[in-house]
C-alpha positions in Angstrom: 20.7 41.7 -83.7 19.2 37.3 -83.2 18.8 36.2 -80.0 19.5 32.9 -78.8 18.2 30.9 -76.0 19.3 27.7 -74.2 19.1 25.9 -70.8 22.2 23.8 -69.2 22.0 21.6 -65.8 24.8 21.6 -63.5 23.6 18.0 -62.5 26.3 17.0 -59.3 26.3 13.3 -57.8 26.8 12.5 -54.1 30.5 12.7 -55.7 30.5 16.4 -55.8 31.4 15.5 -60.1 29.1 17.5 -62.6 28.0 15.4 -65.8 29.7 16.9 -68.9 28.8 16.4 -72.4 31.7 16.1 -74.5 30.9 17.5 -77.7 32.4 16.0 -81.2 35.1 17.7 -82.4 33.3 18.7 -86.0 30.1 20.6 -84.6 30.0 24.2 -85.0 28.5 25.3 -81.5 31.2 24.4 -79.2 32.6 21.7 -81.0 35.4 19.6 -78.8 34.7 21.4 -75.7 33.0 19.4 -72.3 29.8 21.6 -71.6 26.5 20.8 -69.4 24.0 19.0 -70.0 21.2 21.1 -71.7 21.0 23.2 -75.1 18.6 25.4 -77.1 15.4 26.8 -76.0 12.2 25.7 -78.8 10.2 28.5 -79.6 7.0 26.8 -77.9 9.7 26.4 -75.0 10.4 30.5 -74.6 8.4 30.9 -71.0 9.5 27.8 -69.8 13.4 27.7 -69.7 12.6 25.2 -67.2 10.9 22.5 -69.2 13.3 22.7 -71.9 16.1 21.8 -69.7 14.8 18.8 -68.7 14.3 17.9 -72.5 17.0 18.0 -73.3 18.1 15.8 -69.9 16.2 13.5 -71.2 17.4 14.1 -74.9 21.0 14.1 -74.2 21.3 11.5 -70.5 17.8 8.9 -69.7 17.4 11.0 -67.2 13.7 11.5 -66.2 12.6 14.5 -64.3 12.2 12.1 -61.6 15.7 11.5 -60.7 17.2 14.6 -60.9 16.3 16.6 -57.5 16.1 20.2 -56.2 16.3 21.8 -60.1 16.9 25.4 -59.8 17.5 28.6 -61.8 20.8 30.1 -60.2 22.2 32.2 -63.0 21.0 33.7 -66.5 23.4 35.1 -68.3 24.1 37.2 -71.3 26.8 37.9 -74.3 27.0 38.9 -77.2 28.3 37.3 -80.2 30.4 39.1 -83.2 27.3 41.7 -82.5 25.4 39.8 -84.7 23.7 37.3 -81.6 22.4 37.9 -78.1 23.1 34.5 -76.1 20.6 34.1 -73.3 21.2 31.2 -70.6 19.2 29.7 -68.3 21.8 28.1 -66.1 20.2 25.5 -63.8 21.5 23.6 -61.0 20.3 20.2 -59.3 21.2 17.0 -58.1 21.6 12.9 -59.2 22.4 9.7 -58.4 25.8 8.5 -60.1 24.2 4.7 -60.2 22.7 5.3 -63.8 23.3 4.5 -66.6 25.2 7.1 -69.2 23.4 6.8 -72.1 25.5 7.5 -75.7 24.2 10.6 -77.2 23.8 11.8 -81.1 26.3 14.4 -79.9 29.1 13.7 -77.9 29.9 11.1 -74.9 28.5 11.7 -70.9 31.6 11.9 -68.4 31.4 13.1 -65.3 34.4 15.3 -63.6 34.6 16.1 -60.3 33.5 19.8 -59.4 37.2 21.3 -58.5 38.5 20.1 -61.6 36.1 21.9 -63.7 38.3 24.7 -65.0 41.0 22.3 -65.4 39.2 20.5 -68.0 38.2 22.3 -72.2 35.6 23.9 -71.3 34.1 27.5 -72.1 34.7 30.1 -70.8 31.2 30.8 -69.5 31.4 27.6 -68.4 34.3 28.5 -65.9 32.8 31.8 -64.6 29.8 30.4 -63.6 31.7 27.6 -61.4 33.9 30.2 -60.0 31.1 32.1 -58.6 29.4 28.9 -57.7 32.0 27.6 -56.0 32.3 31.4 -53.7 28.6 31.3 -53.5 28.1 27.8 -54.0 24.3 25.9 -52.3 23.9 28.9 -49.8 22.5 30.5 -52.5 18.6 31.6 -52.4 18.8 34.6 -55.5 19.4 34.4 -58.8 22.4 36.1 -60.3 22.4 37.9 -63.8 25.6 37.8 -65.1 26.7 39.6 -67.8 30.1 38.3 -70.9 32.3 40.2 -71.2 36.2 41.1 -71.6 39.0 42.6 -69.0 42.1 43.1 -70.0 41.9 41.0 -73.3 39.9 37.8 -71.0 36.7 36.7 -70.3 34.4 37.3 -67.2 31.7 37.9 -65.8 30.0 40.2 -64.3 26.8 39.4 -61.8 24.5 40.9 -60.2 21.7 39.7 -58.2 17.9 39.2 -59.9 15.5 41.7 -57.4 12.5 42.7 -57.5 12.8 46.1 -56.3 8.9 46.9 -55.5 9.1 44.1 -53.1 9.2 44.9 -49.6 12.0 44.8 -48.0 11.7 42.4 -44.2 14.4 43.8 -42.7 13.4 47.5 -43.4 17.5 48.1 -44.4 18.0 49.7 -47.8 19.4 47.5 -50.7 
């Protein structure tokens, strides 16, 4: 089974809008969808998903890393695709100013979408599930969550778990 590793970013501005890439309809991968900024992790980036994400952000938007604030890993999402591929998606959240010039990308056009309106757009099931979880926990999240994509009654959903180091001492003296 093949592995496909990706790193994407939900970049929020001061108006609570997220920057998306509108993929061209003819694209073979996610064609026609609005997708978070990001893409595939190159072989030399396998141990550096944040570096891959920053590279993709610059390639697709022109934004240099100095203009991105608090880019933080929030999710690792796993999905089996047609029993031929396992997709591993590293999902970062960060903030940017809306006051930069959007560039034209070979992959599609850039578009700001109100965070509350994302689920009403032509986005992937993975994006919808990430947004639902982030709405519930949002900026109060200090941890990374791992999600496993599956079908529940014929509809896509993600089962979430907190990524923890079981060997770390419990600071509050309680059980986890």
